[in-house]
C-alpha positions in Angstrom: -7.3 -6.1 -10.1 -7.5 -9.7 -11.4 -9.5 -9.6 -14.6 -11.1 -13.0 -14.5 -12.2 -15.7 -12.1 -9.3 -17.9 -13.3 -6.8 -15.2 -12.6 -8.2 -14.6 -9.1 -8.1 -18.4 -8.3 -4.5 -18.6 -9.6 -3.0 -15.4 -8.3 -5.2 -14.4 -5.4 -3.5 -14.3 -2.0 -5.7 -14.3 1.1 -4.3 -13.3 4.5 -6.0 -12.9 7.9 -5.2 -10.5 10.7 -6.6 -11.8 14.1 -8.5 -9.6 16.5 -5.4 -9.1 18.7 -3.6 -7.5 15.7 -1.3 -10.4 14.8 -1.1 -11.8 11.3 -2.2 -15.4 11.0 0.9 -17.3 9.9 -0.8 -19.4 7.2 -2.1 -18.1 3.9 -5.5 -19.1 2.6 -6.3 -20.8 -0.6 -9.3 -19.6 -2.6 -11.8 -22.5 -2.8 -15.0 -21.0 -4.3 -16.2 -17.8 -6.0 -19.7 -16.7 -6.3 -20.3 -15.7 -9.9 -23.0 -13.2 -9.0 -22.1 -9.7 -7.6 -24.3 -8.1 -4.9 -25.9 -5.1 -6.6 -26.1 -3.1 -3.4 -22.5 -3.5 -2.2 -20.8 -4.2 -5.6 -19.0 -7.2 -4.0 -18.5 -10.8 -4.9 -18.3 -13.5 -2.2 -15.1 -15.4 -2.1 -14.6 -18.5 0.1 -11.1 -19.4 1.3 -9.7 -22.3 3.2 -7.0 -21.8 5.9 -5.0 -24.5 7.7 -5.8 -24.3 11.4 -3.4 -26.8 13.1 -2.8 -24.5 16.1 -6.6 -23.9 16.5 -6.1 -20.1 16.5 -9.1 -19.6 14.3 -12.3 -20.0 16.3 -15.8 -19.8 15.0 -17.4 -16.5 15.8 -14.1 -14.6 16.3 -13.6 -11.2 14.6 -10.8 -10.9 12.1 -9.7 -8.9 9.1 -9.2 -10.5 5.7 -7.1 -9.1 2.9 -7.0 -10.2 -0.7 -4.1 -9.3 -2.9 -2.2 -10.5 -6.0 0.3 -13.2 -5.3 2.7 -12.1 -8.0 2.0 -8.4 -7.9 4.3 -5.7 -9.2 6.3 -3.9 -6.5 5.7 -0.1 -6.6 7.3 2.8 -4.7 5.1 4.1 -1.9 4.9 7.5 -0.1 3.3 8.9 3.0 0.0 10.6 2.1 1.5 13.8 3.7 4.1 13.9 0.9 1.4 14.0 -1.8 0.1 17.3 -3.2 -2.3 18.2 -6.0 -2.6 21.1 -8.4 -4.5 21.7 -11.7 -2.0 19.5 -13.6 -2.3 16.5 -11.3 -0.7 14.9 -8.3 2.9 15.5 -7.4 5.6 15.1 -4.7 8.8 16.9 -4.0 11.9 14.8 -4.7 15.5 15.6 -3.6 18.3 15.2 -6.1 21.9 14.1 -5.2 22.6 17.7 -4.0 19.4 17.9 -1.9 17.8 20.3 -4.3 14.0 20.2 -4.3 12.4 19.0 -7.6 8.6 18.9 -8.3 7.7 15.6 -9.8 4.3 14.6 -11.1 3.2 11.1 -10.3 0.5 8.6 -11.3 -1.3 7.3 -8.2 -2.0 3.6 -7.5 -3.9 2.1 -4.6 -3.8 3.6 -1.1 -3.8 2.5 2.5 -4.3 4.7 5.5 -0.5 4.9 5.9 0.9 4.7 2.3 0.0 5.8 -1.2 1.4 3.6 -4.0 2.9 5.4 -7.0 2.4 3.7 -10.4 4.6 6.1 -12.3 7.0 9.0 -11.7 9.2 7.6 -8.9 11.9 5.0 -8.6 12.7 3.1 -5.4 15.3 4.8 -3.2 14.5 8.4 -4.1 14.2 10.8 -1.2 10.8 12.4 -0.9 9.8 15.5 1.2 7.2 14.3 3.7 7.1 17.1 6.2 7.3 20.8 5.5 6.0 20.4 2.0 4.4 23.8 2.1 7.8 25.4 2.8 9.6 23.5 0.0 10.1 25.4 -3.2 11.5 23.7 -6.4 15.1 24.7 -6.8 15.6 25.2 -3.1 18.5 23.4 -1.3 17.4 21.7 1.9 19.0 19.7 4.7 16.9 16.5 4.9 16.1 15.0 8.3 15.3 11.3 8.2 12.8 9.5 10.5 12.1 6.0 11.4 8.5 4.6 11.0 7.7 5.5 14.6 8.7 9.2 14.0 12.1 9.2 15.9 15.0 10.9 14.2 17.7 8.7 12.7 21.1 9.2 11.3 21.5 10.0 7.6 22.4 6.9 5.7 
């Protein structure tokens, strides 16, 4: 992800999610890297410093820490339910301007429980079939139904 300790120190972005689910408003700065990996867990210890003026960070509290690249490349992302696989690789169904289904092979990137990043094969703004993928057939005309993130139907844009 970073390549070297110098790149991690320069480009690493450390964020915290508190136990109540809120994201801590301040970003951390990487202070120290352990130069030895733990052979059992294949991990390296990273120490980060966070400003704590509001005293929201308390010793002994549980929190989640995420490490990402500060100047990362933005990639399209799809719901894991949109992703399918065959002998040739991973693919999604994309709708063209006339709502015709097209099978498109993609190169996968990192994944989270809710999203799969696509390194190659999609451009931002394309319409992807997320539900009913087993009913979709390349060349078929469909009437898309759009949903908000919470699953409620929304008007076509």
